[in-house]
C-alpha angles and dihedrals in degrees: 000000000000091000091048092053092050091052091051092050097047101074095054090050092051089049092052089050094052092051106082132163116293090232094056116109115255092218130047117249118250110233089203090066093068104032127061118257121251112268114252088208108083116251108263112253103187138039108264121245120232122240094216142010120323135190136197113269089230140347112318132185118256107207126193117175093179092251111100126332124337113265134220109230108210093161135057119322119214112234098231133118106285097019117241126220140128141208146135117341119258117226119204095011110162118199089182090071089052101062113157097012104081134059129234136205114177106310093341120102126183142163144158116260142160100233130200131187147102122311122210098180095268110036137030116224104209121231098163141001131191117202119230090250091062099034114116107207090192090074093057113108114253114237115252120245113279118250118248111255114260090229139020116248132196121233092260093052090047090052090051091050090050092052091051096052102036090085098049111136107285094008114166097181144326128218141175124237141140093010097302139077123249121200126185116215134181095243138350124188088188095274095099093050090047091053092046092051091050095045099045109013130273115300095006090104122036113199109205113199114211091197113052133190109267 
């Protein structure tokens, strides 16, 4: 009797399940249509090295706390006294050749310089340095216009992209603006930008290298 009753109830239940709202879509939405495909190129895990000579894209702070090698601060600098910052180690840095163009507090020395040298992915071996007082900003290359993003993203999607790229190798910070995400990195030989284009769409992420090929 119990089995018979169950069989009698089954068809109406199936009919109710089949009768949906007239406004409901007839096909399921494809999540892949609104989100970028995963990049086939593996996510970079280390800051690239440069084949030739590089230079800072602008003036940067050289910080020497007296403990270890001087460092090239490519990211934010804390406005304390003395200032506080960190970055890649500088090899062959000579304070003796910089007399009168740096500041000192105790054993800490620092100054603003445009620095050139060779980059191995972790340290910059210095070949030349121009102090801020002698630096001509007019000779710095102007940045090319940014490409239009390949797709329009909502604020939530841009925030997700920002979270994805802010820990790229050598990242100094990522920020959202003008419908895209910009991320500053220590050095990019093109591989970081290529990965970002594949992962998120061309022009959605702009990778700005703070060391550029000279």
